[in-house]
C-alpha positions in Angstrom: -13.8 -47.8 -50.1 -12.3 -50.7 -48.1 -9.9 -48.2 -46.4 -12.9 -46.0 -45.1 -14.8 -48.6 -43.7 -11.6 -49.8 -41.5 -10.9 -46.5 -40.4 -14.6 -46.1 -39.5 -14.7 -49.4 -37.6 -11.6 -48.3 -35.5 -13.0 -45.0 -34.4 -16.4 -46.8 -33.7 -14.5 -49.4 -31.3 -12.6 -46.3 -29.8 -16.0 -44.4 -28.8 -17.0 -47.9 -27.5 -13.9 -48.0 -25.3 -14.4 -44.5 -24.1 -18.0 -45.1 -23.4 -17.2 -48.0 -21.1 -14.3 -45.7 -19.2 -17.1 -43.0 -18.4 -19.1 -45.9 -16.9 -16.4 -47.2 -14.8 -17.2 -47.9 -11.1 -14.3 -48.8 -9.1 -16.1 -51.8 -6.8 -16.6 -53.8 -10.1 -12.8 -53.8 -11.6 -10.4 -52.4 -8.8 -7.4 -54.0 -7.7 -5.7 -53.5 -4.4 -2.6 -51.0 -4.5 0.8 -52.9 -4.8 2.8 -50.2 -2.9 3.4 -49.9 0.5 1.0 -48.0 3.5 0.3 -44.5 2.2 0.2 -45.5 -1.4 -2.3 -43.7 -3.5 -5.8 -45.3 -3.4 -8.1 -44.8 -6.7 -12.0 -44.7 -5.7 -13.7 -43.5 -9.0 -12.8 -42.6 -12.3 -15.0 -40.3 -14.6 -14.6 -39.2 -18.3 -15.7 -35.9 -19.5 -18.5 -35.7 -21.9 -16.2 -34.7 -24.8 -14.2 -37.6 -23.8 -10.8 -35.5 -23.5 -10.1 -35.8 -20.1 -10.2 -38.1 -17.2 -11.2 -37.4 -13.5 -9.5 -39.6 -10.8 -10.7 -39.5 -7.5 -9.2 -41.1 -4.7 -6.9 -40.7 -1.3 -3.4 -40.3 -0.6 -2.3 -38.0 -3.6 0.6 -36.1 -3.8 1.2 -32.8 -5.7 3.4 -34.3 -8.4 2.1 -37.6 -9.3 2.7 -39.7 -12.6 -0.5 -41.4 -13.9 -0.4 -44.2 -16.6 -2.8 -45.7 -19.0 -1.4 -49.0 -19.5 2.2 -47.9 -20.5 1.2 -44.5 -22.0 2.0 -41.3 -19.3 -0.9 -39.2 -18.9 -0.6 -35.3 -18.8 -2.1 -34.0 -15.8 -3.9 -30.9 -15.9 -4.3 -30.1 -12.3 -3.9 -31.9 -9.0 -6.7 -31.3 -5.5 -5.4 -32.4 -2.5 -8.5 -31.4 -0.6 -11.9 -33.2 0.0 -12.4 -34.8 -2.6 -8.7 -35.3 -3.6 -8.8 -35.3 -7.5 -6.3 -35.6 -10.3 -7.4 -34.4 -13.9 -5.6 -35.7 -16.8 -5.9 -35.8 -20.5 -6.6 -38.6 -22.4 -4.2 -39.7 -25.1 -5.7 -39.5 -28.9 -4.0 -42.7 -29.8 -5.9 -44.7 -27.1 -5.8 -48.5 -27.6 -9.4 -50.0 -27.6 -9.0 -52.4 -24.8 -9.0 -52.8 -20.9 -6.4 -50.6 -19.4 -4.6 -50.7 -16.1 -4.7 -47.2 -14.6 -1.9 -46.4 -12.2 -1.0 -43.3 -9.9 2.6 -43.2 -8.4 3.9 -40.5 -5.7 7.5 -41.7 -6.0 8.9 -43.5 -2.7 8.8 -44.0 1.1 11.6 -43.6 3.7 12.3 -47.0 3.2 12.5 -46.9 -0.7 9.2 -48.6 -1.3 7.2 -47.5 -4.1 3.9 -45.3 -3.2 1.8 -47.1 -6.3 -1.9 -47.5 -6.5 -3.8 -48.8 -9.5 -7.2 -50.5 -10.5 -8.0 -52.1 -14.3 -10.8 -50.2 -16.1 -12.5 -51.0 -19.4 -13.7 -54.5 -20.2 -11.7 -56.0 -17.7 -8.5 -56.3 -19.8 -10.2 -58.2 -22.9 -10.1 -56.5 -26.0 -13.5 -54.9 -27.2 -15.3 -56.6 -30.5 -17.6 -54.5 -32.8 -20.4 -52.2 -30.8 -23.5 -53.9 -30.7 -27.2 -52.4 -31.4 -28.4 -49.7 -29.0 -30.4 -51.2 -26.2 -34.0 -50.0 -25.5 -34.7 -46.9 -23.7 -35.6 -47.4 -20.0 -38.4 -46.1 -18.5 -38.8 -43.0 -16.6 -37.6 -43.2 -12.9 -39.9 -42.3 -10.0 -40.0 -38.4 -9.2 -37.8 -37.8 -6.1 -39.1 -36.7 -3.0 -39.4 -33.1 -2.3 -37.1 -31.1 0.0 -39.0 -30.1 3.4 -38.9 -26.4 3.3 -35.5 -25.3 5.3 -34.1 -28.8 5.2 -30.3 -28.9 4.4 -29.3 -30.0 1.0 -26.2 -32.4 0.5 -22.9 -30.8 -0.5 -22.0 -31.3 -4.0 -18.6 -32.4 -5.1 -16.1 -29.6 -5.2 -15.8 -28.7 -9.1 -12.2 -28.4 -10.8 -10.2 -25.2 -10.1 -10.8 -22.9 -13.0 -7.9 -21.2 -15.1 -6.2 -18.1 -13.5 -7.8 -15.0 -15.2 -6.1 -12.3 -17.2 -4.1 -9.4 -14.8 -6.3 -6.5 -14.2 -5.2 -3.2 -15.4 -3.2 -0.7 -13.4 -4.9 1.3 -10.7 -4.9 5.0 -10.4 -2.3 6.8 -8.6 -3.0 6.9 -4.7 -2.7 10.0 -3.1 0.4 11.8 -1.4 0.8 10.7 1.7 1.5 12.9 4.9 4.8 14.5 5.2 7.3 12.3 7.5 8.9 13.6 10.8 11.9 15.4 10.9 15.2 13.6 10.9 17.8 13.3 13.9 20.5 16.0 13.5 23.7 15.1 11.6 26.8 14.0 13.0 29.3 17.2 13.8 31.1 18.1 10.7 34.9 18.1 10.6 36.8 21.4 11.8 36.7 24.4 9.6 38.3 27.7 9.0 36.8 30.9 10.6 37.9 34.6 11.1 39.9 34.7 7.9 42.0 38.1 7.0 44.0 39.5 4.1 46.7 41.3 5.2 49.4 43.5 3.2 53.1 44.4 4.0 54.7 47.7 3.6 56.3 48.7 0.4 59.7 47.3 -0.3 62.3 49.4 -2.5 64.4 47.2 -4.4 67.2 48.7 -6.0 68.3 47.9 -9.9 70.6 45.1 -9.8 69.6 43.7 -6.2 67.5 41.2 -4.5 65.0 42.3 -2.4 62.5 40.6 0.1 59.1 41.4 1.3 57.2 39.5 4.1 53.7 39.5 5.6 53.0 38.1 9.0 49.2 36.8 10.0 48.1 38.0 13.2 49.1 35.9 16.4 47.2 32.8 17.0 46.1 32.3 13.4 47.4 30.4 10.3 48.7 31.2 6.9 46.3 30.1 4.4 47.7 31.7 1.0 49.4 34.7 -0.3 50.7 36.7 -3.3 53.2 39.2 -4.3 52.6 42.9 -6.2 54.9 45.5 -7.6 53.0 48.8 -8.1 55.8 50.5 -10.5 57.8 47.5 -12.0 59.1 48.2 -15.7 61.8 46.5 -17.9 63.1 43.2 -16.6 62.4 41.6 -13.3 62.2 37.9 -11.7 60.2 37.1 -8.9 62.6 34.5 -7.2 60.4 33.2 -4.6 56.6 33.5 -3.7 56.0 31.1 -0.9 55.2 30.5 2.6 58.2 31.0 4.6 56.3 29.4 7.6 53.2 28.6 9.1 52.1 32.2 9.4 54.2 34.3 7.0 54.6 34.9 3.2 57.6 35.8 1.5 58.3 37.5 -1.7 61.7 37.9 -3.1 62.5 39.9 -6.6 65.7 40.0 -8.6 65.8 43.4 -10.2 67.6 44.0 -13.5 65.2 46.8 -14.8 67.5 49.6 -14.8 65.5 51.5 -12.1 64.4 50.6 -8.4 61.0 48.8 -8.0 58.6 48.8 -5.0 57.0 45.4 -4.0 54.7 44.4 -1.3 53.8 40.8 0.1 50.3 39.8 0.9 49.1 37.2 3.1 45.5 35.6 3.6 45.4 34.0 7.1 42.6 32.4 9.6 41.8 30.5 12.5 42.0 26.9 11.8 40.4 24.3 14.2 
């Protein structure tokens, strides 16, 4: 039972400390910034209703500040650099019930001086005692004056930026675009072959036991592209010794006849105009 009472008193003391943080006003417990010119300046501190976040208002904040409550580094949820400048940080779960030094640091200036601003919040640095009884309920304040029809209202404080929403579904495919213009003419290709022809030589009779040769020339001005050799009556054993280009425009066929009878051969040439 004693342990439960001790735990209850600790939690009650913590709640009182957070309540004082929530009612903090800078002019009462502020201390001037200790850094150089351009250091962060803390103007006001608010605590969320659920006592989990601290809202720090001020000037000269940077994009990546370091905020500390005494020696505890605060987790920063967001930083707003436009009017008003605002840092939203999480309050630690293990916060000691006492007065605290709240600081905001933004690195150093060009001379190496720390850019640091701080204030004291809570009970002026003293450890809090047990919570006292609730005070009497205050009387209702006077009703405010109605705004004149059409009169401008003061601009409220800019709220904290909300979390980014989920990515939307992929939209349908758009219509097919119009046909593009015709492309430019391609570069001129490499020279080719034209006016090709196939030519055949007359019959060359090769007697048995001899070597015979048939050739076929291309038409004047054309080049040899390929060729071949044929025989219409070859029987027995015969050996083609050469079937080749003799020069740029002539195909040659040479036969060794050991067939025991004569053999007729022809040379064939494929020719064309080469640019």
